[in-house]
C-alpha positions as CSV (number, residue, x, y, z in Angstrom):
1,M,0.3,-0.1,0.4
2,D,1.3,3.2,-0.7
3,P,2.8,5.1,2.8
4,I,0.7,8.2,1.7
5,T,-2.5,6.7,1.8
6,L,-1.7,4.4,4.4
7,G,-1.3,7.6,7.0
8,A,-4.8,8.7,5.4
9,I,-6.4,5.6,6.8
10,G,-4.0,6.1,9.9
11,I,-6.1,9.6,11.3
12,A,-8.8,8.2,9.5
13,L,-9.0,5.0,12.5
14,L,-7.8,7.2,15.0
15,V,-10.7,9.9,14.8
16,V,-12.7,6.7,14.3
17,L,-11.6,5.0,17.9
18,V,-11.8,8.7,19.7
19,V,-14.9,9.3,18.6
20,G,-16.2,5.5,19.4
21,G,-15.0,6.4,23.3
22,V,-11.0,5.1,23.2
23,P,-9.0,7.2,25.3
24,V,-6.5,9.4,22.6
25,A,-3.1,8.2,24.5
26,Y,-4.9,4.3,23.7
27,A,-5.8,5.0,20.1
28,S,-3.2,7.3,19.2
29,A,-0.3,4.7,20.2
30,F,-2.2,1.7,18.7
31,T,-2.6,3.7,15.3
32,G,1.1,4.2,15.3
33,I,2.2,0.9,16.3
34,A,0.0,-0.8,13.8
35,G,1.2,1.5,10.9
36,M,4.5,1.2,11.5
37,M,4.3,-2.5,11.8
38,M,2.7,-2.3,8.1
39,L,5.5,-0.1,7.0
40,R,8.5,-1.3,8.5
41,N,8.1,-4.9,10.3
42,S,7.1,-5.2,14.3
43,T,10.7,-5.1,15.8
44,V,10.9,-1.1,14.6
45,A,7.5,-0.8,15.8
46,I,8.2,-1.8,19.1
47,G,11.4,-0.6,19.6
48,L,10.6,2.8,18.6
49,S,7.3,2.8,20.5
50,G,9.3,1.8,23.9
51,I,12.4,4.5,23.3
52,I,9.6,7.6,22.3
53,P,7.8,7.7,25.5
54,H,11.4,7.8,27.4
55,A,12.8,10.4,24.1
56,N,10.1,12.6,24.5
57,S,9.6,13.1,28.1
58,G,13.1,13.3,29.4
59,H,13.2,16.9,28.4
60,Y,13.9,19.5,31.1
61,A,11.0,21.5,29.5
62,L,8.1,19.2,30.4
63,S,9.0,19.7,34.0
64,V,7.0,22.8,33.5
65,L,3.4,20.8,33.9
66,P,3.2,19.1,36.8
67,L,4.3,22.6,38.6
68,F,1.9,24.6,36.9
69,I,-0.9,21.6,37.6
70,T,0.4,21.4,41.9
71,I,-0.1,24.7,41.6
72,G,-3.3,24.8,40.2
73,F,-4.8,21.6,42.6
74,L,-2.8,23.3,45.6
75,A,-4.7,26.3,45.7
76,M,-7.8,24.5,45.2
77,H,-6.9,22.7,48.3
78,A,-6.1,25.2,50.6
79,G,-9.2,27.2,49.6
80,I,-7.0,30.4,48.1
81,T,-10.0,30.0,45.2
82,T,-12.6,30.6,48.1
83,S,-10.8,33.8,48.8
84,A,-10.5,35.4,45.3
85,Y,-14.0,34.9,44.6
86,D,-15.3,36.4,47.8
87,A,-13.0,39.5,47.0
88,A,-13.8,39.4,43.5
89,R,-17.8,39.6,44.8
90,K,-17.2,42.5,47.3
91,W,-15.3,44.6,44.4
92,V,-17.8,44.3,41.6
93,G,-20.7,42.7,43.1
94,R,-23.2,46.0,42.6
95,A,-22.2,46.0,38.6
96,P,-24.8,44.2,36.4
97,G,-25.1,40.6,37.4
98,G,-22.4,41.4,39.8
99,L,-22.1,37.7,40.8
100,A,-21.5,36.2,37.6
101,T,-18.9,39.1,37.0
102,A,-17.1,38.3,40.0
103,T,-17.4,34.8,39.0
104,I,-15.3,35.4,35.5
105,F,-12.7,37.3,37.6
106,A,-12.4,35.0,40.1
107,S,-11.9,32.6,37.0
108,A,-9.2,34.9,35.5
109,G,-7.6,34.5,39.0
110,F,-7.8,30.7,39.4
111,A,-6.3,30.6,35.6
112,A,-3.3,32.8,37.2
113,V,-2.8,30.1,39.5
114,S,-3.8,26.8,37.3
115,G,-4.1,26.3,33.7
116,A,-6.6,23.7,33.8
117,S,-9.3,24.3,31.8
118,T,-12.1,21.9,33.6
119,A,-10.4,22.1,36.7
120,S,-11.1,25.7,37.1
121,T,-15.1,25.0,35.8
122,A,-15.4,22.2,38.5
123,V,-14.2,24.8,41.0
124,F,-16.6,27.5,40.2
125,T,-19.5,25.0,39.9
126,R,-19.7,23.7,43.1
127,L,-18.2,27.4,44.7
128,S,-20.1,30.5,42.7
129,L,-23.1,28.7,41.2
130,P,-24.5,27.9,44.5
131,E,-23.9,31.3,45.5
132,M,-25.4,32.7,42.4
133,E,-28.7,30.7,42.3
134,A,-29.0,31.8,46.3
135,R,-29.3,34.9,45.3
136,G,-31.5,34.5,42.3
137,Y,-29.3,34.4,39.0
138,D,-31.1,31.9,36.4
139,P,-29.8,28.5,36.4
140,R,-29.2,28.9,33.1
141,L,-26.8,32.3,33.1
142,A,-24.8,31.1,35.8
143,A,-24.1,27.6,34.5
144,G,-23.3,29.8,31.2
145,V,-20.7,31.9,32.8
146,V,-19.1,29.1,34.9
147,A,-18.9,26.9,31.8
148,V,-16.9,30.1,30.0
149,G,-15.3,31.1,32.7
150,G,-13.2,28.0,32.5
151,T,-11.8,29.0,29.7
152,L,-9.5,31.8,30.2
153,A,-7.4,29.1,32.2
154,A,-5.9,27.8,28.7
155,L,-4.5,31.6,27.6
156,I,-3.9,32.9,31.0
157,P,-0.4,32.0,32.2
158,P,0.3,29.2,33.1
159,S,-1.4,27.3,30.6
160,A,-0.7,23.7,30.3
161,I,-2.5,23.2,27.2
162,L,0.1,26.4,25.6
163,V,3.2,24.1,26.9
164,I,1.8,20.9,25.2
165,Y,1.9,22.9,22.4
166,G,5.1,24.2,22.6
167,I,6.5,20.8,23.3
168,I,5.1,19.0,20.2
169,V,5.8,21.9,17.7
170,E,9.4,22.8,19.3
171,Q,8.4,26.1,20.2
172,S,9.4,28.6,23.0
173,V,7.4,28.0,26.4
174,A,8.6,30.9,27.3
175,K,7.1,32.9,24.5
176,L,4.0,31.2,24.3
177,L,3.2,31.8,27.7
178,L,3.5,35.4,27.5
179,A,1.6,35.3,23.9
180,G,-1.2,34.1,25.8
181,L,-1.7,37.0,28.8
182,V,-3.2,40.1,26.1
183,P,-5.8,37.0,24.3
184,G,-6.3,36.0,27.6
185,L,-7.0,39.6,29.1
186,I,-9.4,40.4,25.8
187,S,-11.3,37.2,26.7
188,L,-11.9,38.4,29.8
189,V,-13.1,42.0,29.2
190,V,-15.5,40.5,26.1
191,Y,-16.6,38.4,28.3
192,L,-17.8,40.9,30.7
193,L,-19.5,43.2,28.0
194,V,-21.6,40.3,27.4
195,I,-22.7,39.5,30.8
196,T,-23.8,43.4,31.5
197,V,-25.5,43.3,27.9
198,V,-27.8,40.1,28.7
199,V,-28.4,41.6,31.9
200,K,-29.3,45.2,30.7
201,M,-31.5,43.2,28.4
202,K,-33.3,41.0,31.0
203,P,-32.5,42.6,34.4
204,E,-34.5,39.6,36.2
205,L,-31.9,37.2,35.1
206,A,-29.7,38.7,37.8
207,P,-30.9,40.6,40.5
208,L,-28.6,43.4,41.7
209,E,-26.3,43.0,45.0
210,P,-26.4,45.1,48.1
211,S,-23.7,47.4,48.3
212,V,-20.0,46.4,50.4
213,A,-18.7,49.0,52.5
214,F,-15.3,50.5,51.0
215,V,-13.3,49.1,54.0
216,E,-14.4,45.8,53.7
217,K,-13.4,45.5,49.9
218,L,-9.9,47.0,51.4
219,K,-9.7,44.1,53.8
220,A,-10.7,41.9,51.1
221,L,-7.3,42.5,49.2
222,P,-4.8,40.6,51.0
223,Q,-6.7,37.3,50.0
224,V,-5.9,38.3,46.2
225,A,-2.1,39.1,46.7
226,G,-0.8,35.6,46.0
227,V,-2.8,35.5,42.7
228,F,-0.9,38.3,41.8
229,A,2.7,37.1,43.3
230,V,1.8,34.3,41.6
231,V,1.0,36.1,38.1
232,G,4.0,38.7,38.8
233,V,7.0,35.7,39.3
234,I,5.7,33.8,36.0
235,L,5.7,36.5,33.8
236,V,8.3,38.7,34.8
237,G,10.8,36.4,35.5
238,I,10.4,35.0,32.1
239,Y,9.9,38.8,30.3
240,L,13.0,40.1,32.0
241,G,15.1,36.1,31.8
242,W,15.7,36.4,35.5
243,M,13.9,32.3,35.3
244,T,12.9,30.1,33.0
245,P,9.3,29.2,32.9
246,T,10.5,25.8,34.6
247,E,12.3,28.5,37.0
248,S,9.5,30.8,38.0
249,A,7.1,27.7,37.9
250,G,9.1,26.0,41.0
251,V,8.9,29.6,42.6
252,A,5.2,30.1,42.3
253,T,4.9,26.7,44.2
254,A,6.8,28.0,46.7
255,I,4.5,30.9,47.1
256,I,1.1,28.9,47.0
257,L,2.4,26.0,49.3
258,C,3.5,29.2,52.3
259,M,0.1,30.6,51.4
260,A,-1.4,27.2,51.8
261,L,1.1,26.6,55.0
262,F,-0.5,30.2,56.2
263,K,-4.0,29.2,55.8
264,R,-3.3,26.6,58.4
265,F,-3.4,23.7,55.2
266,R,-4.4,20.4,56.7
267,P,-2.0,17.3,55.8
268,R,-5.2,15.6,54.2
269,D,-5.8,18.6,52.1
270,F,-1.9,18.8,50.9
271,G,-2.4,14.9,50.5
272,N,-5.1,15.4,48.0
273,G,-3.7,17.7,46.1
274,L,-0.4,15.7,45.7
275,L,-3.0,12.8,44.2
276,D,-4.5,15.1,42.4
277,T,-1.6,16.9,40.8
278,V,-0.3,13.1,40.1
279,R,-3.5,12.0,38.0
280,T,-3.5,14.5,36.3
281,T,0.2,14.7,35.3
282,V,-0.1,11.1,33.9
283,M,-2.9,12.1,32.3
284,I,-0.8,14.7,30.1
285,F,2.1,12.3,29.9
286,M,0.0,9.4,28.1
287,V,-1.2,11.1,25.9
288,I,1.9,13.0,25.2
289,W,3.6,9.8,25.1
290,G,0.5,7.6,22.6
291,V,0.2,10.7,20.1
292,M,4.4,10.6,19.7
293,I,4.2,7.0,18.6
294,F,1.5,8.3,16.1
295,V,3.2,11.1,15.0
296,R,6.6,9.0,14.0
297,F,4.2,6.6,12.2
298,L,2.9,9.8,10.2
299,A,6.6,10.7,9.3
300,F,7.2,8.0,7.9
301,T,4.5,7.9,5.8
302,G,5.6,11.6,4.8
303,L,1.4,12.5,4.5
304,P,2.9,15.8,6.7
305,A,5.2,16.6,4.1
306,A,2.4,16.3,0.8
307,V,-0.1,18.0,3.0
308,T,1.9,21.0,3.6
309,D,3.0,20.8,-0.7
310,W,-0.6,20.2,-1.6
311,V,-1.9,23.2,0.6
312,V,1.1,25.6,0.1
313,G,0.7,25.1,-4.0
314,L,-3.3,25.6,-3.9
315,D,-3.6,29.1,-5.5
316,V,-5.8,30.8,-3.3
317,P,-5.1,33.4,-0.8
318,R,-3.8,32.3,2.5
319,W,-6.6,33.8,4.4
320,M,-9.2,31.2,2.7
321,I,-7.0,28.4,3.8
322,L,-6.8,29.8,7.3
323,A,-10.6,30.0,7.6
324,G,-11.0,26.9,6.4
325,V,-8.6,25.5,9.3
326,I,-10.6,27.8,11.5
327,G,-13.7,26.0,10.6
328,M,-12.1,22.9,10.5
329,Y,-11.4,23.4,14.3
330,L,-14.3,24.9,15.1
331,L,-16.4,21.8,13.8
332,L,-14.2,18.8,15.0
333,G,-14.7,20.8,18.8
334,M,-18.1,19.9,18.2
335,I,-16.9,16.1,18.2
336,L,-13.4,16.3,20.2
337,D,-12.2,17.2,23.2
338,G,-9.8,20.0,23.2
339,M,-5.8,17.9,24.3
340,G,-7.4,15.1,21.5
341,M,-8.2,17.8,18.6
342,M,-4.8,19.6,19.1
343,M,-2.8,15.7,19.3
344,L,-4.3,14.7,16.3
345,T,-4.3,17.5,14.0
346,L,-0.9,19.3,14.4
347,P,1.3,17.2,12.9
348,V,-0.4,17.7,9.3
349,V,-2.0,21.3,10.3
350,F,0.9,23.1,11.7
351,P,3.2,21.9,9.0
352,A,1.0,23.8,6.4
353,M,0.4,27.1,8.1
354,M,4.3,27.2,9.1
355,G,4.4,26.6,5.0
356,L,2.1,29.8,4.8
357,G,4.4,31.8,6.5
358,Y,2.1,32.2,9.9
359,D,3.9,32.4,12.8
360,P,3.9,29.4,15.0
361,I,3.6,31.3,18.1
362,W,0.7,33.1,16.7
363,F,-0.8,30.2,15.6
364,G,-0.6,28.6,18.9
365,I,-2.5,30.9,20.1
366,L,-5.7,31.0,18.1
367,L,-5.8,26.9,17.7
368,V,-5.7,27.1,21.4
369,K,-8.3,29.5,21.5
370,L,-10.2,27.5,19.1
371,I,-9.9,24.6,21.5
372,E,-11.5,27.2,24.1
373,V,-14.5,27.4,22.3
374,G,-14.9,23.7,21.4
375,V,-14.9,23.0,25.4
376,V,-18.6,24.8,26.0
377,T,-20.0,24.1,22.4
378,P,-22.4,21.6,22.1
379,P,-22.7,18.5,21.7
380,V,-19.5,17.9,23.5
381,G,-18.8,21.0,25.3
382,L,-16.3,19.7,28.0
383,N,-17.0,22.6,30.5
384,C,-20.9,21.9,30.1
385,Y,-20.7,18.1,30.8
386,V,-18.4,19.3,33.6
387,V,-21.0,21.4,35.0
388,N,-24.0,19.0,34.7
389,G,-22.3,16.3,36.2
390,I,-21.6,18.4,39.8
391,R,-24.9,19.6,38.8
392,P,-27.3,17.0,37.4
393,D,-30.6,19.1,38.6
394,I,-29.1,21.7,35.9
395,P,-29.8,20.2,32.0
396,L,-27.3,19.9,29.9
397,Q,-29.3,21.6,27.7
398,S,-30.0,24.7,29.8
399,V,-26.0,24.7,30.4
400,F,-25.5,25.3,26.5
401,R,-28.4,28.0,26.1
402,G,-26.4,29.7,28.7
403,V,-22.9,29.9,27.3
404,T,-24.9,30.7,24.1
405,P,-24.7,34.5,24.3
406,F,-21.0,34.1,24.7
407,L,-20.4,32.1,21.7
408,V,-21.0,35.6,20.1
409,G,-18.3,37.0,22.2
410,E,-16.0,34.2,21.1
411,V,-16.6,35.1,17.4
412,F,-15.7,38.6,18.1
413,I,-12.6,37.5,19.9
414,I,-11.4,35.6,17.2
415,G,-11.5,38.1,14.8
416,I,-9.5,40.0,17.1
417,I,-6.5,37.7,16.6
418,V,-6.7,37.2,13.2
419,A,-6.7,40.4,11.8
420,F,-4.4,41.9,14.9
421,P,-1.8,39.8,15.5
422,D,1.0,42.0,16.3
423,L,-1.0,42.7,19.2
424,I,-0.2,38.4,20.4
425,L,3.1,38.8,19.7
426,A,3.7,41.9,21.4
427,L,5.3,40.3,24.2
428,P,6.8,38.0,22.9
429,N,8.7,40.3,20.6
430,L,9.9,42.2,23.6
431,M,11.7,39.2,24.2
432,N,14.1,39.2,21.6
């Protein structure tokens, strides 16, 4: 069989397996090993499959992942997230949709110490959703706010998915983390505008909160000091070249641990935080290992190079190809989870985009934003499933309806990223 045809069949098989419910790690590893057996032989396939996991995970840069994950889980189990939400509620509670606005701000704060979208959604489903319901908020709006707020963790540093992207395509993790800050803040502002517009149009969806004395607001500020410290260490340390991403993550982890101990962190909380970290880290590394085996198989087939040559040779403006790629990711987001979508497509799509002259850092930000749109888009919408899983009394359909107004905002955000690439690249370019 022609190697390129075999590569196409491999991709089709992988998609079928993933859509059928097989975990990405197992599906990609199985497809890659089977494909290499057909192209070479069983000795080569099994030998490479044994080498690839160590070769692709024994890198210093990858150590940043468990550290970022540790920061998030320690902050969650220590109650730092609860303190951040309480501070946000006191400061912006009187705004239209005040508790919803506070949830978005607190989600951004948790994003700055987490980097995991689903973890953020799970935390605020338990934390802020009951608060909003108790104050008379419409359950659909409350659930939608929680689900979309979790997406901020993908862009605002530290971001686990940006780290994974950088490792897969061999780009600077430091530049990617810096590049995620501006679009993350743009997303934050757009979400706040959507809440304001929705509540202004239908005030009954979100009753006004009672005012809080200014003294109480000032007392709440120290509760978020640790969050700002973590953001400052990571961004300033990387930007000024004082620390690598891994070193900055280590310092940030120490800051969060000190804060946790100051809050009388119980040994059980510490143990639970580390256990959650190990589980999540193992899951991510297994996906990386499986996909790297599949990528090696694709490299043998020559399919990525063939697709790149075909795309570059098309007699159409490159923006039309980019529009097609964006549409493809939006459609894939309806049936695949974010990690699987990125792992499945990057081996083919990334070389083609680079062949058209697009910046790899900018494309990474666009890709991650598209992935995060996918986690709130039906029928899969992983963040929406997280909300429904924790709160089964809120129908999944209601969660998706609550997210719908924010999807209009997401289109606007994607438009900004595409139209103004220099805005995204400003901070990473200053590192040069």
